[in-house]
N, C-alpha and C positions, 0 to 999 in steps of 0.2 A: 382464571387464567391458571395454565398448567405450569409447575416447576420445570424448568430445562436446566440442564447440566453439560458440561464438556470439559475438554482440557485443549487449549490453544496449541499447544505441541504434540498432541496426538496424531497420529498417521501423517506427521510431516514429509517424512522419506518417501512414504508410499504415495502419497498426493502428488509429487512432483516428478512426472515422467517426461520431463523435456519441456513442459510448456506451463505458463502459470496458473495457477490454480485461486478460484476467487469462491469463498463458503460464506453464505450470509449466516450470522449468527442469531441475529435479532433485528426486527423491524416492524416499525410502526409508522403512522402518518407522519412526515417529516424528519425522521430518523432512520437511519440503515446502518448496523455495525457489520463489518464484515472482516474475515481474516483471508490475507492475501499470501500466497507463498510463490517466491519468484527464486529462480536458480538461473542465473545468466541472462535473462529477460531485459529488454530495454523497449522504450518507444521507438517505432519506427523512425528512420531519419525524416525530419520536417513535420512530424505529428506533434501536436501540441493539446494536451488536454485543456478544455475552456468548459467548465462546468457550471452550471446555474445554482448548484448547491455550496455550501462551504464543506471543507473536509479538514479533520484532524486525524492525522496518521502518526504512529509510531512504531520504530522498528524494535521489535523484541527479541529477535535472533538474527545473527548476519549483518551485513551492510550493503548500502545503497548508495547512490548519488542521484539528487533531483537537480534538475535545471529549470529556472525561472525566466520566461522570455525577457523581462525587464532587469535581470541581474546580470553582470558580466562573468561572474565566477558560479561555478556548480556548488552545490552543497553536499558533502559528504555526512551521511548517517550511518551512526553505528548502533550497538546494541542500547537501547534506553533513550535514544534521541528521537525526539518528536518535533513535528511542526503543523501549524495551523494555517490552511490554505484557504483564503477567501474565495467565495464565488468569484468568478470571471478572471482569477489569477491564472494567467496561461503557463503550464509547467509542463514537464516530461520526465521520465525516468531516463535517466542517461545511462544507468549502469547499475546492474545487481550483481553480487558475488557469483561467478560460475561454479566455484569449488564447494561451497554449501548453501543449503536453503537459506534463503532470506523471509523471515516471517514477519509481516506488517499487521497491526490492528488498525483499520480505518473506520473513522466515524463521520458519515454523510449526513448533514444536516442542513436546515433551512436556516 
């Protein structure tokens, strides 16, 4: 296996040109780690993620709001905040900061 290295904050401003950017950092069967850069993006109205895998996500920079279908209130996330989303838990991104990039680290696993 080859040694791989990088910087989660490298090219953040260059990567976000008005769209959300997903970058795979590492993958193997049953596990994927990705960096997501958002700036003002949110899930489309009425859209819910309903994933067959678990997800653990942390906001490294910026801020966002998640909404879970079975919860009455949204969850605000700031730098350092993380959440575990079990498989089948319907959720959506309600808001990401439009003024600065929000950098997420997401782990998708079985």
